[in-house]
N, C-alpha and C positions, 0 to 999 in steps of 0.2 A: 503494499500500500504506499501511494506518495502523500508527500506533506497535504495533497487537499482531499483526502479520506477517499480518494477513487481507489476501486481494486474489487474484487470479488467478495462476497458475501462470507463466503468461506475462509479468506484469507482476513479475517479481521479477527485480533488477537483483544479482548476485552481489557487487559492492562493496559491498551495502547488507548483506550477511547475516552479519556478524561480530558474533556475540554472546558475552556472557564465561559461562562454567560455572564455578558456585563449587566444583563437586565436583573440578576438577582446577586449577581457578586460571589455566587457558590460557583463549584467544579459539578459537572454532570457528566454522564455516560455517552459519548458519540454512540447511538444505535443503529444507525442507518447510514449509507453514503451520502456524501454532500448533497445539499438542495441544488446545487448547481447542475447535479447529473439526475437524467430521468432513470428511476429504478427500471431495470431488465423487465420484459413482461411478465416472465414470471414470477417476478416479485409483486409485481402489478396484481398480478390473479391471486398469489397468497394472500397480499392484503384485503381484497375483495372477499375471499374466503372468510378471513377473520373478522371482518366486517359484519360479514352476513352471521356469522355463529353469535357476534355480540349482542346483535339485535334480538336474539331468538328469545322466548320464553324464560323466565327464570335468571335472567341477568338484568342488571340495573345498567344507567346509561355511563358508568364509568369501566365497566367492562369484565367488573369480578360480579361473582354470583352470590347471591343469600343463601346461607345454608339452616336447612330446617333443621331442629333440633336433633342431636345423635345421628345426623346421617353423614355421610362422605363430605368431607370439607374442602376437597381439591376442587380448583377453579380452573378456566381455560385460562388461555394466553393473555385475553383481553384486547383491545382495541391496539391496531399497530403503532409503534412508538412514532414521534413525527420526526421528520427531517431536520437536519441541524446545517447551518451555515459555514462558511469558511474556519476552520480551528485558529483559535491563538494561539501564542505563544504563553505558555505555563509560567505566572512569574515564578520566581525562585523561593523567597522567604515566606511571600504570603499563602503559597500552597497549605502549607502544614495546617496556618491557622485557621483555614477556610475549611479544611477536612475537620480539624476539632469543634469547629464551631457548630456543624451537623452531626458528625459522628459522636459526639460527647453525648447525644441524647440518645444513642444507642443503649445506654445505660436506661434509657427511658422506659424499656425495659427488655430482660432477657427472659422471661418466663420462668421462672425459680427452677432450678434443683430438679429432681426425677424429671423433670420435663420444663428445660429452659428455652425460652424464646427471646428473640430480638428483631427488631426491623430497622430497614434503613429506607431511603425514602427516592424511589428513581421510578418514573411513569412507566419503565420498562415492565418493572415487578407491580402493577398495579392489579393484574389479573391473576397473580397468587394469593392474593389476601382473603379471605373468607370471613363472612358477616353472620350476626344473630342478631336478630331484632327483639331486644329485651323490652321494647315498650320504656314504662315509666321507672322502671327500675335504675336507670342510670341518669345521666345528666345529658341534654341535649347539645350543650356546648363542648367544643372539641377542648376547649382550655377555659374552666370555671373561673368566676373572682373568688379570690381567696385561697386556702388550701385545697390540696389536691388530693384524692383517695383513687387508687387502682387496683383493682382484684386481680392476683396473677393466679392463674390456676394450672395444674398439670393434672391431667386423667390418668387413669388405669387402662383407656381403651386398648385392645389390643389390633384393632382393626388396621389396614395398612401393610405396605410393604415393609420389612424389617422388625416388625412387633412381636413376631412369634418366639413364644419362650417366657416372655415377660406378663406379669398381670395376671388378671384374672381372664381365661380364654371367653367365659360367658359375661364378662362386664360389659355395662351399657355406657360406661366412662363416668365412673365417679370422679370425685374431689380428693385426689391421692395426694396431691401438694397442693397447699393454698396459701399466699401471701398478699397481706395487705400493704399495700404499700402507699405512705402517708407523703406527702411533699408539704414543706411549709409555705406558707402563703409568700413569705421574701425569697423562696426558694434557693435558701441559704443551705438547708438540711434535711434530710429524710427517713422515716423509720420504716423498716421492713419487718413488718409483725407476721410470723409464721404460727398459722392456725392448725393445733392437731386434730390429723383425720379422722382420730378416735374421741373426739372430745363428745360427751353426751351435751346435748341443748336442743331447743326447740327450733322446728323449721315452721316458718309462716306460710299461709295461704300465698301462692304466686299465680299469676297469670302469662302464659305461654300464648306464643303464635304457633298455628298449626299449618301444615304444607298447603293447606286449601286456602290460607289466608284468614281463617276462622281464630277465635281465643278459646282457650280453656283455662279455665282453673284449677290450679292442681292443689288439692285440699293440704293442709300443714300437717306435722307430725310432733309429737311431744316426748322430749326425753329418749331421742335417739343419736345415732351418731352423726357427725359435722358432714361426714363424706357422702351421705346419702342426701344432701341440698343439690348435688348435680347428678343426673342420671336416671335415678331413682322416682318409678310414676313418670317418667316423662319429663322430670324437671329440666330446666337451661339454665345457664350460666346467670339468669337473671334472679332465679330463685336462690341462688348462693349468695349471689350480692344481698338480696333482704335479710337472709339468714345472718351474715356478718352484721349487716347495718342493726340488726335485733338485738345481737351479741353485744356488738361494742358502743353503739350509740352514734357512730359516724354516718356522715351522707357518704354513699360511694357514687362515683362517677363514670368509671369504663370498667371494662374486665378484658384481660388477655389470657388464651387459653392455647396449650400444645400438649402434645401428648410423647410416649418415649422418645421418638423418632428425633424431634428437636435437639435433644443431648448430642445424640450422636453427629447428626449434619452440623449444629453450629460448630461444636468443638473441632470437627475434622476442619471447617472453614477457616479456624483462625489459625490452625496448626497446633493445639492442644491447648490445654489449660494446665499449669502448674498447681500441685497439690502436695501437702508433706502428712506423713503417718508416722504416730510416736511408736510404731510397733508393726511386727509381719502382721500382714492379715491374708489369711484364705479361707474365703466364705463360698461354699458351695451352692447358697440360696440364691445369693447374688452375680456367684461365677467371679467374684474378686478374688485375685491373686497378686498380692503386692508386696516388696520388701518395706522393713524399716526405712524412714528416709524420703527424700523429695522425688517425685516423679513429673513427668508430663504426660498428660493421658487424654487420649479422644477415641471417638466413635466408641464401639462396644464396652471398651475398659472404663471409658468417663460414665458411661450409663451405670455399670455394675457400681463404679464409685460412689456415685447419688443415690443407688439402691439400698447399698448395705446397711447392717443394723445389727445383726445378731455377732459381728464379730468387733463392734465398737461399744464401749461405756458397758451399759447394763442390758444391752440387746433389744433395747425397746425402740418403740418409734421416735421418742423423745430424742435420743441419740442418734438417730438418723437425720433427724431435722437439723441437730448441729452440723454434721457432715454436710448437708445439702449448703448449708449458711455459708460453712467455709470455700464450698467449693463455687457458690454464686459469687463470693466477694473475689475470688481470683479469676473469675470470668471478666467481671467489669475491670478489672485492674489489664487484665488482657486486651479486652476491645479499647481501652482508653490508653493504650502503650502506643508510643511512635511505631515500634513493630507492626502493628496493626494498621495505623492511621496513614501511614506512608506506603503501604503495600496496596496498589490497586488491583491487582488481583485477588490479593485477600478480602478485599472490600467487596468485590463482585459475586466470590463465592457466598462470603457471609450474607449479603444483600439477598442472593437467590434462596438461600437455605432457610433465612429468617423470615421472608414474605411466604413464604411456602409452610413453614410450621404453624403461623399463626392464626388463629381464630378470633376475632373481636367484635366488640360492638358496633354498630350502625353508624354513630356519628363519628368515630375515628377509623371507618373503615375504608378510606382511600388514602394514598399516598401522599397529597397534598397535609391532608388531616394528622396523618402521622408525623411529616416531617415537622410543622407547627407545634405539634405535642412535644416531638424529640428536642428541638431547639430551645423550648420553655424549659423542659428539664434537665438540658446539659448544662444549665446555672450552678447544678447541684455537685461540690466538690465529693471525692469518691471519701475522702477523710472524713465527713459529716454524714455519712448513712451508717445508719446503727441495725444491725439486726438483732431481734427480740423475739422472744416465743411467749404465747399467752400463758399466764402461772396457772398450772393445773395441778392437782392431786389425783392419787390413785383411786380408782374406784374399787368397789368391793369386789367386784367380778374379776379382779386381775387382768382384764384385757382391754378396759376402757378408762378414759380419764373423764374428770370432772373440774368444773372451774373452781380456781382458789378465791373466792370471790374479793376478798379484801385486796389483795395485792392486783388482782385484775381490774377491777373499778378503779383502783389509782392509777393504773397505766393508761386505761381507756379515758381518763378523764385528762390526763397529759395530753393525749393524743387529740382529744375534742377540744382543748384549748390553745391546741396548737404549740405544745410546749415541747423542747426537743429534748432527745435522749442523748443529744452529744453536745458538749460546751462549745458553743458558737458565739464568736466575738461578734457581735452586730453595731454596726455604725451608729444606728437609733436607739440603743438600748439604753444610754445613759441620759439620752434626751426624754424618753418614753418614762424612765424610772423617776426623773425630776418632778414630774408632776405630782408625786406622791409626797414631796420632800417640802419641808416648811412649816410654818404655824398653820394650827386647826381652829376652827371657830368653836365657840362653846356651842354643846347641842340646842341651846334655847336660840338661838341666833342664827341655825340652819333652816332654811326657806326653801321646800321643795314639793313640786308636783307629782304624782306618781301615776303612770300610765301603765295600762297591762298591752304589751306588744306582742306575747307569745307566751307567757306564762298562763298556769291553769287558770280556770274561773274562779274569780275573787282576789287573785293574786294582789291586785293594787291597794284593795280595802283591808287583805290581811298584813300588808308592809304597814300601811298607813297606821294601824292599830297597834303593832310592835313598835313602832318608831315612838309613838306617843306616849303608850305605856310603858314602854320598857325603856326606851334610849333617851326620852324627854325631849324630844323633837318635836314640840307643840307647833310648829308652823309647817305642818306637812298636809297635805291634800291631795284627794282622789281625783286625778283627771279623768276616770274613765278608760276607755279601751283606746288604744293608738290608733291612729288611720294608716291604711296601706299596708304593704304584705307583713307577714308576721316575722319577728325578729328572731335570729338564733341566738344572739347574746345580749345581755343587759347592757345600757349604755344610759351616760349620765355627762348632760350637757348643761352647759354653765360658762357665765362671762368672766372676765380676766379678773375683775373686783369681787366675784364669788369663790376663788381657789381656795380661799380656808376652809370655807362652807364645804365644797367638794372634797376637800382631805377629809373632812373629820365624817363624812356621811361615807367615804370609801372605807375608811377605817372600821365605821360600824359596822358595814355591809361585806366587805372583805371584796370589794373591787380590784381588780387589776388597772395597772395604769393604762392598757389596752382599752378598757372600758370607760375611761374620761375623756370627753370631747370638749376641749375649749373653745369658745368662740372668740373673736377679733374685738367686739364690742363691750363697754361697760354696760351692766343692768341698770335699772332704776333700783333705788332703795328698797322698795318692796317686791321686786319681781323675784319669784321663785325660781330655781333650778329646773330642771326636767328629768326624771327619772323614768328609762323607758324598762319596763321586766321583759327578757326574752325567754327563748327556750329555755335557758341554763338556770333558769331561776327554779330552786327547788322548794322554796318554803319561805316565809318570815323567819328572820334570824339565823339562817343556813348560809355558810360563807360562801360568795360565788366564786373566789379566786380557786383555779384548780391546782393541784399538787405540781411544784416545780422539780422536784426530785423522782427519780425513780423507784418504785418499792423496793424494798432490800431484799438481795438474793435473786434477783432479776437475771434469767440468763440471757447476755448480749454480748455482741461482738461487732468491732468496727470492721467497713470493707476494704479500709487501706493496709490491714495487717494480714500477715499469714498466720495460720494455727495450725499446728498439726493434731490430727484427729488421733483422739486414744483409743 
């Protein structure tokens, strides 16, 4: 092929197809000959056939198909890629920076452990993606305002080439590995929370879309294994999302799902993942046989590594989760390394493997949407990603686990309040905390109107009664229900000359600095502050501030450190 991109289609080397797009400032793949040259008749006929296939029933306008629950997730190739113009020279120093910009979002995610996934953003791969319509179980926005919660699901389904010999041959695809990936509002940190598959919990009713377009409500189940939230009785990923929301109190926005093959194809695409063992392992159940020390594994051996449990720790699922978290941390480091980012061939292979492996919800079911999501999540530094596991206790049956309520609720409350498990230095932290520092007015001088913007019925009056009868805030009044949509969090609006009153009320109610919303103009002498109770209000006198520290004994690890499996 010459410098103008001319040549036979069969001569195109994917590693030589990176071209600079001046419209976006990113590098993209040249997937067709130059637009200056008309494609040969055979290519024209092939393009027509692809266009015809994409116009057939069952495909959307982007060329990828919608996947009915628990059916084959492989899609067609989608619409033919657009032709590109004359290639521009690749700038030397900025190439890596551009690659880092969008590829860093790959950790946006990998679909963890026993079934890892990742995604790159190219039009050519749009047809590989598979989607599920989960209705209102998720967010309609690609990138929601505020913190973001993505549910990563690895299934134990055995359908598809290469999965023979793994999992349950008759499984409909349960939630074998599940991680709730919480990204902070300011994108400085993230928490990856593993949910044990054998956790006994309640699965709520959920509405699913059927193949004929109709809807069906799957009845909920009480006190059952968490992994039955997917596959069992026809449940789709939306049911798993609703189960996690009920368990944690967090609002979920998207899901990503893959099966066993994803681990094999993705690790092979990046040339293997580095792992460490504190002892020799010979596990006949997972087929893992490795000596003590460091190894680089891929394919079948990588899958065996994330499936092993009987040879590590106490041989239970919680020990398997630790191994999976270590593996995913290493995978993230490998994908964000210069070794991967500067190797066009690896990026091509990884993009192909990732898009074929993933099933996602419809709002992020296109290449552009995943690109936007990836760029947004790429802001999170690897050292600020913390892996943790839901605190549990052994059940009496010896085979399942139950929620350890006190530490679990403390952890969930931290995540709901967007408090990081990683100590992150934030530029705005000092400014925020300054709102709470300074003199406090006497309770008798505090004037406040209380509105119910999302709390339980009667919350405003209950708070007035508590403030007047218990705290001595006699100048408090009930403003009724707030107008507009319900608030998730309680807020206190006040003028600059009411700051001392605001600090006193914040101290009484346990309001965080984020809840305080100062204005810019002074208020009249008798103007009250405005306290709007949100969905986080639990009762009059109950502090609203969420825990700032993780529960004692919480199992956690950071993504930037390698740990040897024991």
